[in-house]
PQR file of N, CA, C, O and H, with PARSE charges and radii, in Angstrom:
ATOM      1  N   MET A   1     104.182  97.707 104.037 -0.4000 1.5000
ATOM      2  CA  MET A   1     105.281  97.179 102.917 -0.0000 2.0000
ATOM      3  C   MET A   1     106.651  97.038 103.487  0.5500 1.7000
ATOM      4  O   MET A   1     107.187  97.911 104.170 -0.5500 1.4000
ATOM      5  N   ASP A   2     107.358  95.542 103.075 -0.4000 1.5000
ATOM      6  CA  ASP A   2     108.425  95.455 103.564 -0.0000 2.0000
ATOM      7  C   ASP A   2     109.516  96.248 102.941  0.5500 1.7000
ATOM      8  O   ASP A   2     109.641  96.415 101.728 -0.5500 1.4000
ATOM      9  H   ASP A   2     106.922  94.833 102.520  0.4000 1.0000
ATOM     10  N   SER A   3     110.395  96.783 103.983 -0.4000 1.5000
ATOM     11  CA  SER A   3     111.660  97.661 103.718 -0.0000 2.0000
ATOM     12  C   SER A   3     112.388  97.322 102.541  0.5500 1.7000
ATOM     13  O   SER A   3     112.818  98.213 101.810 -0.5500 1.4000
ATOM     14  H   SER A   3     110.294  96.647 104.968  0.4000 1.0000
ATOM     15  N   MET A   4     112.566  96.104 102.288 -0.4000 1.5000
ATOM     16  CA  MET A   4     113.614  95.291 101.403 -0.0000 2.0000
ATOM     17  C   MET A   4     112.703  95.673 100.023  0.5500 1.7000
ATOM     18  O   MET A   4     113.289  95.669  98.940 -0.5500 1.4000
ATOM     19  H   MET A   4     112.217  95.379 102.882  0.4000 1.0000
ATOM     20  N   SER A   5     111.591  95.927 100.067 -0.4000 1.5000
ATOM     21  CA  SER A   5     110.951  95.946  98.519 -0.0000 2.0000
ATOM     22  C   SER A   5     110.232  97.210  98.356  0.5500 1.7000
ATOM     23  O   SER A   5     109.310  97.340  97.550 -0.5500 1.4000
ATOM     24  H   SER A   5     111.114  95.930 100.947  0.4000 1.0000
ATOM     25  N   GLU A   6     110.724  98.292  99.247 -0.4000 1.5000
ATOM     26  CA  GLU A   6     110.391  99.704  99.302 -0.0000 2.0000
ATOM     27  C   GLU A   6     110.994 100.141  97.978  0.5500 1.7000
ATOM     28  O   GLU A   6     112.124  99.717  97.732 -0.5500 1.4000
ATOM     29  H   GLU A   6     111.472  98.187  99.902  0.4000 1.0000
ATOM     30  N   GLN A   7     110.414 100.910  97.114 -0.4000 1.5000
ATOM     31  CA  GLN A   7     110.669 101.262  95.719 -0.0000 2.0000
ATOM     32  C   GLN A   7     111.512 102.917  96.344  0.5500 1.7000
ATOM     33  O   GLN A   7     111.151 103.759  97.166 -0.5500 1.4000
ATOM     34  H   GLN A   7     109.497 101.255  97.314  0.4000 1.0000
ATOM     35  N   LEU A   8     112.694 102.787  95.497 -0.4000 1.5000
ATOM     36  CA  LEU A   8     113.598 104.013  95.698 -0.0000 2.0000
ATOM     37  C   LEU A   8     113.305 104.789  94.564  0.5500 1.7000
ATOM     38  O   LEU A   8     113.188 104.186  93.498 -0.5500 1.4000
ATOM     39  H   LEU A   8     112.987 102.103  94.829  0.4000 1.0000
ATOM     40  N   TRP A   9     113.154 106.089  94.585 -0.4000 1.5000
ATOM     41  CA  TRP A   9     113.017 107.137  93.374 -0.0000 2.0000
ATOM     42  C   TRP A   9     114.532 107.882  93.568  0.5500 1.7000
ATOM     43  O   TRP A   9     115.254 107.988  94.560 -0.5500 1.4000
ATOM     44  H   TRP A   9     113.249 106.579  95.451  0.4000 1.0000
ATOM     45  N   ASP A  10     114.683 108.349  92.170 -0.4000 1.5000
ATOM     46  CA  ASP A  10     115.906 109.203  91.955 -0.0000 2.0000
ATOM     47  C   ASP A  10     115.413 110.735  92.076  0.5500 1.7000
ATOM     48  O   ASP A  10     114.360 111.022  92.645 -0.5500 1.4000
ATOM     49  H   ASP A  10     114.097 108.263  91.364  0.4000 1.0000
ATOM     50  N   VAL A  11     116.238 111.660  91.509 -0.4000 1.5000
ATOM     51  CA  VAL A  11     115.725 112.898  91.557 -0.0000 2.0000
ATOM     52  C   VAL A  11     114.652 113.161  90.377  0.5500 1.7000
ATOM     53  O   VAL A  11     113.642 113.837  90.570 -0.5500 1.4000
ATOM     54  H   VAL A  11     117.093 111.427  91.046  0.4000 1.0000
ATOM     55  N   ASN A  12     114.937 112.619  89.254 -0.4000 1.5000
ATOM     56  CA  ASN A  12     113.903 112.671  87.975 -0.0000 2.0000
ATOM     57  C   ASN A  12     112.642 112.065  88.350  0.5500 1.7000
ATOM     58  O   ASN A  12     111.612 112.495  87.831 -0.5500 1.4000
ATOM     59  H   ASN A  12     115.758 112.070  89.097  0.4000 1.0000
ATOM     60  N   ASP A  13     112.593 111.036  89.263 -0.4000 1.5000
ATOM     61  CA  ASP A  13     111.452 110.344  89.873 -0.0000 2.0000
ATOM     62  C   ASP A  13     110.573 111.456  90.713  0.5500 1.7000
ATOM     63  O   ASP A  13     109.409 111.736  90.425 -0.5500 1.4000
ATOM     64  H   ASP A  13     113.430 110.687  89.685  0.4000 1.0000
ATOM     65  N   VAL A  14     111.170 111.931  91.588 -0.4000 1.5000
ATOM     66  CA  VAL A  14     110.767 113.063  92.453 -0.0000 2.0000
ATOM     67  C   VAL A  14     110.268 114.073  91.807  0.5500 1.7000
ATOM     68  O   VAL A  14     109.113 114.433  92.034 -0.5500 1.4000
ATOM     69  H   VAL A  14     112.115 111.703  91.823  0.4000 1.0000
ATOM     70  N   ALA A  15     111.063 114.705  90.884 -0.4000 1.5000
ATOM     71  CA  ALA A  15     110.636 116.108  89.943 -0.0000 2.0000
ATOM     72  C   ALA A  15     109.556 115.548  89.533  0.5500 1.7000
ATOM     73  O   ALA A  15     108.583 116.184  89.935 -0.5500 1.4000
ATOM     74  H   ALA A  15     112.002 114.413  90.700  0.4000 1.0000
ATOM     75  N   LYS A  16     109.229 114.499  88.815 -0.4000 1.5000
ATOM     76  CA  LYS A  16     107.994 114.374  87.824 -0.0000 2.0000
ATOM     77  C   LYS A  16     106.800 113.840  88.605  0.5500 1.7000
ATOM     78  O   LYS A  16     105.698 113.883  88.058 -0.5500 1.4000
ATOM     79  H   LYS A  16     110.020 113.982  88.488  0.4000 1.0000
ATOM     80  N   TYR A  17     106.923 113.316  89.891 -0.4000 1.5000
ATOM     81  CA  TYR A  17     105.739 113.161  90.653 -0.0000 2.0000
ATOM     82  C   TYR A  17     105.118 114.379  91.267  0.5500 1.7000
ATOM     83  O   TYR A  17     103.911 114.591  91.377 -0.5500 1.4000
ATOM     84  H   TYR A  17     107.818 113.281  90.336  0.4000 1.0000
ATOM     85  N   LEU A  18     106.352 115.346  91.750 -0.4000 1.5000
ATOM     86  CA  LEU A  18     105.662 116.470  92.392 -0.0000 2.0000
ATOM     87  C   LEU A  18     105.419 117.668  91.413  0.5500 1.7000
ATOM     88  O   LEU A  18     105.041 118.787  91.762 -0.5500 1.4000
ATOM     89  H   LEU A  18     107.333 115.174  91.661  0.4000 1.0000
ATOM     90  N   LYS A  19     105.706 117.244  90.072 -0.4000 1.5000
ATOM     91  CA  LYS A  19     105.458 118.346  88.724 -0.0000 2.0000
ATOM     92  C   LYS A  19     106.575 119.604  89.331  0.5500 1.7000
ATOM     93  O   LYS A  19     106.241 120.783  89.447 -0.5500 1.4000
ATOM     94  H   LYS A  19     106.013 116.335  89.789  0.4000 1.0000
ATOM     95  N   VAL A  20     107.656 119.176  89.602 -0.4000 1.5000
ATOM     96  CA  VAL A  20     108.682 120.563  89.771 -0.0000 2.0000
ATOM     97  C   VAL A  20     109.928 120.098  89.037  0.5500 1.7000
ATOM     98  O   VAL A  20     109.942 118.978  88.528 -0.5500 1.4000
ATOM     99  H   VAL A  20     107.927 118.218  89.508  0.4000 1.0000
ATOM    100  N   SER A  21     111.097 121.003  88.952 -0.4000 1.5000
ATOM    101  CA  SER A  21     112.003 121.095  88.479 -0.0000 2.0000
ATOM    102  C   SER A  21     113.018 120.198  89.371  0.5500 1.7000
ATOM    103  O   SER A  21     112.844 120.031  90.578 -0.5500 1.4000
ATOM    104  H   SER A  21     111.086 121.913  89.366  0.4000 1.0000
ATOM    105  N   ARG A  22     114.233 119.572  88.553 -0.4000 1.5000
ATOM    106  CA  ARG A  22     115.241 118.722  89.349 -0.0000 2.0000
ATOM    107  C   ARG A  22     115.882 119.824  90.305  0.5500 1.7000
ATOM    108  O   ARG A  22     116.035 119.468  91.474 -0.5500 1.4000
ATOM    109  H   ARG A  22     114.375 119.708  87.573  0.4000 1.0000
ATOM    110  N   SER A  23     116.288 121.148  89.954 -0.4000 1.5000
ATOM    111  CA  SER A  23     116.721 122.000  90.957 -0.0000 2.0000
ATOM    112  C   SER A  23     116.031 122.300  92.047  0.5500 1.7000
ATOM    113  O   SER A  23     116.583 122.599  93.106 -0.5500 1.4000
ATOM    114  H   SER A  23     116.164 121.437  89.004  0.4000 1.0000
ATOM    115  N   TRP A  24     114.603 122.242  91.866 -0.4000 1.5000
ATOM    116  CA  TRP A  24     113.700 122.381  93.087 -0.0000 2.0000
ATOM    117  C   TRP A  24     113.897 121.380  93.849  0.5500 1.7000
ATOM    118  O   TRP A  24     113.885 121.643  95.052 -0.5500 1.4000
ATOM    119  H   TRP A  24     114.155 121.999  91.006  0.4000 1.0000
ATOM    120  N   VAL A  25     114.088 120.244  93.535 -0.4000 1.5000
ATOM    121  CA  VAL A  25     114.119 119.029  94.471 -0.0000 2.0000
ATOM    122  C   VAL A  25     115.691 119.050  95.101  0.5500 1.7000
ATOM    123  O   VAL A  25     115.808 118.781  96.297 -0.5500 1.4000
ATOM    124  H   VAL A  25     114.098 120.030  92.558  0.4000 1.0000
ATOM    125  N   TYR A  26     116.798 119.339  94.374 -0.4000 1.5000
ATOM    126  CA  TYR A  26     118.088 119.521  95.008 -0.0000 2.0000
ATOM    127  C   TYR A  26     118.168 120.657  95.966  0.5500 1.7000
ATOM    128  O   TYR A  26     118.863 120.627  96.982 -0.5500 1.4000
ATOM    129  H   TYR A  26     116.703 119.557  93.402  0.4000 1.0000
ATOM    130  N   GLN A  27     117.444 121.634  95.608 -0.4000 1.5000
ATOM    131  CA  GLN A  27     117.342 122.608  96.583 -0.0000 2.0000
ATOM    132  C   GLN A  27     116.609 122.167  98.102  0.5500 1.7000
ATOM    133  O   GLN A  27     117.017 122.468  99.224 -0.5500 1.4000
ATOM    134  H   GLN A  27     116.879 121.659  94.783  0.4000 1.0000
ATOM    135  N   ARG A  28     115.516 121.436  97.774 -0.4000 1.5000
ATOM    136  CA  ARG A  28     114.706 121.057  99.133 -0.0000 2.0000
ATOM    137  C   ARG A  28     115.555 120.147  99.879  0.5500 1.7000
ATOM    138  O   ARG A  28     115.569 120.144 101.110 -0.5500 1.4000
ATOM    139  H   ARG A  28     115.185 121.192  96.863  0.4000 1.0000
ATOM    140  N   VAL A  29     116.509 119.106  98.913 -0.4000 1.5000
ATOM    141  CA  VAL A  29     117.304 118.248  99.710 -0.0000 2.0000
ATOM    142  C   VAL A  29     118.312 118.807 100.629  0.5500 1.7000
ATOM    143  O   VAL A  29     118.645 118.299 101.700 -0.5500 1.4000
ATOM    144  H   VAL A  29     116.497 119.109  97.913  0.4000 1.0000
ATOM    145  N   ALA A  30     118.947 120.327  99.914 -0.4000 1.5000
ATOM    146  CA  ALA A  30     120.203 120.869 100.406 -0.0000 2.0000
ATOM    147  C   ALA A  30     119.624 121.328 101.749  0.5500 1.7000
ATOM    148  O   ALA A  30     120.278 121.091 102.764 -0.5500 1.4000
ATOM    149  H   ALA A  30     118.676 120.740  99.044  0.4000 1.0000
ATOM    150  N   ALA A  31     118.276 122.061 101.848 -0.4000 1.5000
ATOM    151  CA  ALA A  31     117.842 122.724 102.742 -0.0000 2.0000
ATOM    152  C   ALA A  31     117.285 121.574 103.949  0.5500 1.7000
ATOM    153  O   ALA A  31     116.912 121.934 105.066 -0.5500 1.4000
ATOM    154  H   ALA A  31     117.745 122.254 101.023  0.4000 1.0000
ATOM    155  N   GLY A  32     117.306 120.349 103.556 -0.4000 1.5000
ATOM    156  CA  GLY A  32     116.609 119.344 104.574 -0.0000 2.0000
ATOM    157  C   GLY A  32     115.248 119.085 104.772  0.5500 1.7000
ATOM    158  O   GLY A  32     114.687 118.533 105.719 -0.5500 1.4000
ATOM    159  H   GLY A  32     117.608 120.056 102.649  0.4000 1.0000
ATOM    160  N   LEU A  33     114.680 119.690 103.471 -0.4000 1.5000
ATOM    161  CA  LEU A  33     113.126 119.727 103.450 -0.0000 2.0000
ATOM    162  C   LEU A  33     112.591 118.627 102.902  0.5500 1.7000
ATOM    163  O   LEU A  33     111.365 118.560 102.988 -0.5500 1.4000
ATOM    164  H   LEU A  33     115.135 120.139 102.702  0.4000 1.0000
ATOM    165  N   LEU A  34     113.121 117.783 102.388 -0.4000 1.5000
ATOM    166  CA  LEU A  34     112.648 116.592 101.577 -0.0000 2.0000
ATOM    167  C   LEU A  34     113.535 115.211 102.180  0.5500 1.7000
ATOM    168  O   LEU A  34     114.756 115.068 102.238 -0.5500 1.4000
ATOM    169  H   LEU A  34     114.117 117.838 102.319  0.4000 1.0000
ATOM    170  N   PRO A  35     112.652 114.449 102.519 -0.5600 1.5000
ATOM    171  CA  PRO A  35     113.267 113.198 103.111  0.2800 2.0000
ATOM    172  C   PRO A  35     114.052 112.116 101.949  0.5500 1.7000
ATOM    173  O   PRO A  35     113.504 111.522 101.021 -0.5500 1.4000
ATOM    174  N   TYR A  36     115.263 112.093 102.277 -0.4000 1.5000
ATOM    175  CA  TYR A  36     116.048 111.497 101.398 -0.0000 2.0000
ATOM    176  C   TYR A  36     117.146 110.611 102.074  0.5500 1.7000
ATOM    177  O   TYR A  36     117.385 110.628 103.281 -0.5500 1.4000
ATOM    178  H   TYR A  36     115.708 112.576 103.031  0.4000 1.0000
ATOM    179  N   ALA A  37     117.737 109.891 101.214 -0.4000 1.5000
ATOM    180  CA  ALA A  37     118.919 108.833 101.719 -0.0000 2.0000
ATOM    181  C   ALA A  37     119.830 109.209 100.685  0.5500 1.7000
ATOM    182  O   ALA A  37     119.476 109.580  99.566 -0.5500 1.4000
ATOM    183  H   ALA A  37     117.543 109.877 100.233  0.4000 1.0000
ATOM    184  N   ARG A  38     121.321 109.079 101.182 -0.4000 1.5000
ATOM    185  CA  ARG A  38     122.469 109.475 100.295 -0.0000 2.0000
ATOM    186  C   ARG A  38     123.006 107.836 100.251  0.5500 1.7000
ATOM    187  O   ARG A  38     123.248 107.283 101.324 -0.5500 1.4000
ATOM    188  H   ARG A  38     121.609 108.777 102.091  0.4000 1.0000
ATOM    189  N   ILE A  39     123.154 107.203  99.148 -0.4000 1.5000
ATOM    190  CA  ILE A  39     123.812 105.970  98.982 -0.0000 2.0000
ATOM    191  C   ILE A  39     124.960 106.366  98.130  0.5500 1.7000
ATOM    192  O   ILE A  39     124.857 106.580  96.922 -0.5500 1.4000
ATOM    193  H   ILE A  39     122.958 107.652  98.277  0.4000 1.0000
ATOM    194  N   GLY A  40     126.171 106.464  98.880 -0.4000 1.5000
ATOM    195  CA  GLY A  40     127.605 106.933  98.230 -0.0000 2.0000
ATOM    196  C   GLY A  40     127.412 108.612  97.851  0.5500 1.7000
ATOM    197  O   GLY A  40     127.149 109.540  98.615 -0.5500 1.4000
ATOM    198  H   GLY A  40     126.255 106.290  99.861  0.4000 1.0000
ATOM    199  N   ALA A  41     127.632 108.617  96.471 -0.4000 1.5000
ATOM    200  CA  ALA A  41     127.292 110.037  96.179 -0.0000 2.0000
ATOM    201  C   ALA A  41     125.535 110.451  95.616  0.5500 1.7000
ATOM    202  O   ALA A  41     125.078 111.556  95.323 -0.5500 1.4000
ATOM    203  H   ALA A  41     127.845 107.863  95.851  0.4000 1.0000
ATOM    204  N   LEU A  42     124.977 109.337  95.619 -0.4000 1.5000
ATOM    205  CA  LEU A  42     123.788 109.434  95.126 -0.0000 2.0000
ATOM    206  C   LEU A  42     122.597 109.537  95.989  0.5500 1.7000
ATOM    207  O   LEU A  42     122.411 108.827  96.978 -0.5500 1.4000
ATOM    208  H   LEU A  42     125.348 108.440  95.857  0.4000 1.0000
ATOM    209  N   VAL A  43     121.794 110.461  95.563 -0.4000 1.5000
ATOM    210  CA  VAL A  43     120.521 110.879  96.382 -0.0000 2.0000
ATOM    211  C   VAL A  43     119.055 110.031  96.037  0.5500 1.7000
ATOM    212  O   VAL A  43     118.410 110.077  94.989 -0.5500 1.4000
ATOM    213  H   VAL A  43     121.945 111.037  94.760  0.4000 1.0000
ATOM    214  N   ARG A  44     118.877 109.556  96.791 -0.4000 1.5000
ATOM    215  CA  ARG A  44     117.579 108.451  96.613 -0.0000 2.0000
ATOM    216  C   ARG A  44     116.463 108.862  97.672  0.5500 1.7000
ATOM    217  O   ARG A  44     116.686 109.426  98.743 -0.5500 1.4000
ATOM    218  H   ARG A  44     119.401 109.519  97.642  0.4000 1.0000
ATOM    219  N   PHE A  45     115.244 108.483  97.186 -0.4000 1.5000
ATOM    220  CA  PHE A  45     114.072 108.720  97.911 -0.0000 2.0000
ATOM    221  C   PHE A  45     113.084 107.615  98.053  0.5500 1.7000
ATOM    222  O   PHE A  45     112.712 106.967  97.074 -0.5500 1.4000
ATOM    223  H   PHE A  45     115.063 108.024  96.315  0.4000 1.0000
ATOM    224  N   ARG A  46     112.616 107.373  99.372 -0.4000 1.5000
ATOM    225  CA  ARG A  46     111.592 106.394  99.381 -0.0000 2.0000
ATOM    226  C   ARG A  46     110.195 107.011  98.605  0.5500 1.7000
ATOM    227  O   ARG A  46     109.790 108.167  98.726 -0.5500 1.4000
ATOM    228  H   ARG A  46     112.918 107.900 100.167  0.4000 1.0000
ATOM    229  N   ALA A  47     109.697 106.161  97.950 -0.4000 1.5000
ATOM    230  CA  ALA A  47     108.543 106.632  97.261 -0.0000 2.0000
ATOM    231  C   ALA A  47     107.477 107.084  98.341  0.5500 1.7000
ATOM    232  O   ALA A  47     107.075 108.248  98.354 -0.5500 1.4000
ATOM    233  H   ALA A  47     110.026 105.222  97.851  0.4000 1.0000
ATOM    234  N   SER A  48     107.050 106.186  99.202 -0.4000 1.5000
ATOM    235  CA  SER A  48     106.174 106.438 100.379 -0.0000 2.0000
ATOM    236  C   SER A  48     106.375 107.506 101.006  0.5500 1.7000
ATOM    237  O   SER A  48     105.351 108.016 101.461 -0.5500 1.4000
ATOM    238  H   SER A  48     107.376 105.241  99.192  0.4000 1.0000
ATOM    239  N   ARG A  49     107.545 108.155 101.243 -0.4000 1.5000
ATOM    240  CA  ARG A  49     108.044 109.152 102.190 -0.0000 2.0000
ATOM    241  C   ARG A  49     107.620 110.426 101.210  0.5500 1.7000
ATOM    242  O   ARG A  49     107.008 111.372 101.706 -0.5500 1.4000
ATOM    243  H   ARG A  49     108.376 107.740 100.873  0.4000 1.0000
ATOM    244  N   ILE A  50     107.992 110.416  99.709 -0.4000 1.5000
ATOM    245  CA  ILE A  50     107.585 111.467  99.063 -0.0000 2.0000
ATOM    246  C   ILE A  50     105.929 111.827  98.904  0.5500 1.7000
ATOM    247  O   ILE A  50     105.381 112.930  98.907 -0.5500 1.4000
ATOM    248  H   ILE A  50     108.490 109.648  99.306  0.4000 1.0000
ATOM    249  N   ARG A  51     105.353 110.481  98.767 -0.4000 1.5000
ATOM    250  CA  ARG A  51     103.668 110.666  98.575 -0.0000 2.0000
ATOM    251  C   ARG A  51     103.305 111.204  99.905  0.5500 1.7000
ATOM    252  O   ARG A  51     102.372 112.006  99.881 -0.5500 1.4000
ATOM    253  H   ARG A  51     105.797 109.585  98.764  0.4000 1.0000
ATOM    254  N   ALA A  52     103.900 110.910 101.218 -0.4000 1.5000
ATOM    255  CA  ALA A  52     103.678 111.586 102.322 -0.0000 2.0000
ATOM    256  C   ALA A  52     103.916 112.908 102.566  0.5500 1.7000
ATOM    257  O   ALA A  52     103.213 113.597 103.305 -0.5500 1.4000
ATOM    258  H   ALA A  52     104.658 110.258 101.238  0.4000 1.0000
ATOM    259  N   PHE A  53     104.998 113.334 101.901 -0.4000 1.5000
ATOM    260  CA  PHE A  53     105.565 115.000 101.719 -0.0000 2.0000
ATOM    261  C   PHE A  53     104.309 115.560 101.213  0.5500 1.7000
ATOM    262  O   PHE A  53     103.523 116.304 101.798 -0.5500 1.4000
ATOM    263  H   PHE A  53     105.569 112.775 101.300  0.4000 1.0000
ATOM    264  N   ALA A  54     104.252 115.087 100.051 -0.4000 1.5000
ATOM    265  CA  ALA A  54     103.207 115.733  99.199 -0.0000 2.0000
ATOM    266  C   ALA A  54     101.760 115.875  99.826  0.5500 1.7000
ATOM    267  O   ALA A  54     101.156 116.939  99.695 -0.5500 1.4000
ATOM    268  H   ALA A  54     104.891 114.483  99.576  0.4000 1.0000
ATOM    269  N   ARG A  55     101.242 114.882 100.458 -0.4000 1.5000
ATOM    270  CA  ARG A  55     100.122 114.975 101.390 -0.0000 2.0000
ATOM    271  C   ARG A  55     100.056 115.996 102.445  0.5500 1.7000
ATOM    272  O   ARG A  55      99.073 116.714 102.625 -0.5500 1.4000
ATOM    273  H   ARG A  55     101.733 114.017 100.564  0.4000 1.0000
ATOM    274  N   GLU A  56     101.091 116.031 103.104 -0.4000 1.5000
ATOM    275  CA  GLU A  56     101.313 116.795 104.289 -0.0000 2.0000
ATOM    276  C   GLU A  56     101.620 118.189 103.602  0.5500 1.7000
ATOM    277  O   GLU A  56     101.062 119.048 104.284 -0.5500 1.4000
ATOM    278  H   GLU A  56     101.890 115.448 102.958  0.4000 1.0000
ATOM    279  N   SER A  57     102.090 118.597 102.840 -0.4000 1.5000
ATOM    280  CA  SER A  57     102.287 119.660 102.011 -0.0000 2.0000
ATOM    281  C   SER A  57     100.798 120.448 101.352  0.5500 1.7000
ATOM    282  O   SER A  57     100.592 121.661 101.315 -0.5500 1.4000
ATOM    283  H   SER A  57     102.544 117.899 102.286  0.4000 1.0000
ATOM    284  N   GLU A  58     100.095 119.606 100.982 -0.4000 1.5000
ATOM    285  CA  GLU A  58      98.764 119.856 100.364 -0.0000 2.0000
ATOM    286  C   GLU A  58      97.899 120.403 101.713  0.5500 1.7000
ATOM    287  O   GLU A  58      97.265 121.457 101.678 -0.5500 1.4000
ATOM    288  H   GLU A  58     100.262 118.621 101.012  0.4000 1.0000
ATOM    289  N   GLN A  59      97.950 119.732 102.630 -0.4000 1.5000
ATOM    290  CA  GLN A  59      97.264 119.801 103.775 -0.0000 2.0000
ATOM    291  C   GLN A  59      97.608 121.298 104.632  0.5500 1.7000
ATOM    292  O   GLN A  59      96.754 121.955 105.226 -0.5500 1.4000
ATOM    293  H   GLN A  59      98.465 118.875 102.658  0.4000 1.0000
ATOM    294  N   SER A  60      98.854 121.592 104.547 -0.4000 1.5000
ATOM    295  CA  SER A  60      99.356 122.759 105.547 -0.0000 2.0000
ATOM    296  C   SER A  60      99.523 123.897 104.631  0.5500 1.7000
ATOM    297  O   SER A  60      99.952 124.954 105.096 -0.5500 1.4000
ATOM    298  H   SER A  60      99.549 121.058 104.065  0.4000 1.0000
ATOM    299  N   SER A  61      99.201 123.793 103.238 -0.4000 1.5000
ATOM    300  CA  SER A  61      99.086 125.062 102.541 -0.0000 2.0000
ATOM    301  C   SER A  61      97.781 125.913 102.710  0.5500 1.7000
ATOM    302  O   SER A  61      96.715 125.299 102.762 -0.5500 1.4000
ATOM    303  H   SER A  61      98.853 122.935 102.861  0.4000 1.0000
ATOM    304  N   PRO A  62      97.784 127.319 102.803 -0.5600 1.5000
ATOM    305  CA  PRO A  62      96.551 127.613 102.601  0.2800 2.0000
ATOM    306  C   PRO A  62      95.725 127.623 101.356  0.5500 1.7000
ATOM    307  O   PRO A  62      96.304 127.517 100.276 -0.5500 1.4000
ATOM    308  N   GLU A  63      94.413 127.742 101.406 -0.4000 1.5000
ATOM    309  CA  GLU A  63      94.022 127.687 100.404 -0.0000 2.0000
ATOM    310  C   GLU A  63      93.922 128.896  99.535  0.5500 1.7000
ATOM    311  O   GLU A  63      93.940 130.030 100.013 -0.5500 1.4000
ATOM    312  H   GLU A  63      93.942 127.828 102.284  0.4000 1.0000
ATOM    313  N   VAL A  64      93.797 128.614  98.051 -0.4000 1.5000
ATOM    314  CA  VAL A  64      93.920 129.890  97.142 -0.0000 2.0000
ATOM    315  C   VAL A  64      92.570 130.883  97.276  0.5500 1.7000
ATOM    316  O   VAL A  64      91.439 130.395  97.286 -0.5500 1.4000
ATOM    317  H   VAL A  64      93.782 127.693  97.663  0.4000 1.0000
ATOM    318  N   GLY A  65      92.764 132.042  97.358 -0.4000 1.5000
ATOM    319  CA  GLY A  65      91.614 132.903  97.646 -0.0000 2.0000
ATOM    320  C   GLY A  65      91.169 132.874  99.045  0.5500 1.7000
ATOM    321  O   GLY A  65      90.080 133.372  99.331 -0.5500 1.4000
ATOM    322  H   GLY A  65      93.682 132.437  97.350  0.4000 1.0000
ATOM    323  N   SER A  66      91.909 132.340  99.937 -0.4000 1.5000
ATOM    324  CA  SER A  66      91.205 132.464 101.541 -0.0000 2.0000
ATOM    325  C   SER A  66      91.699 133.515 102.010  0.5500 1.7000
ATOM    326  O   SER A  66      92.814 133.732 101.534 -0.5500 1.4000
ATOM    327  H   SER A  66      92.793 131.936  99.704  0.4000 1.0000
ATOM    328  N   GLU A  67      91.350 134.285 102.754 -0.4000 1.5000
ATOM    329  CA  GLU A  67      91.874 135.643 103.432 -0.0000 2.0000
ATOM    330  C   GLU A  67      91.978 135.075 104.760  0.5500 1.7000
ATOM    331  O   GLU A  67      91.230 134.159 105.101 -0.5500 1.4000
ATOM    332  H   GLU A  67      90.444 134.109 103.140  0.4000 1.0000
ATOM    333  N   SER A  68      93.159 135.726 105.795 -0.4000 1.5000
ATOM    334  CA  SER A  68      93.422 135.501 107.083 -0.0000 2.0000
ATOM    335  C   SER A  68      92.810 136.696 107.732  0.5500 1.7000
ATOM    336  O   SER A  68      92.862 136.830 108.954 -0.5500 1.4000
ATOM    337  H   SER A  68      93.766 136.471 105.517  0.4000 1.0000
TER
END
């Protein structure tokens, strides 16, 4: 996808997509755990990077009920 047409999301969009609270998103941004860009005082996210983050998080999480 052309970087000029890349969709940017705000905190509300990310929270809705990941099904988490806005504060969870801000906490992950502050900890450097979510890929984001600052535009002035605004925090924005590339939709493709958030989707990739979700896929990677899903793959790296242990399965429920599995024993180590």
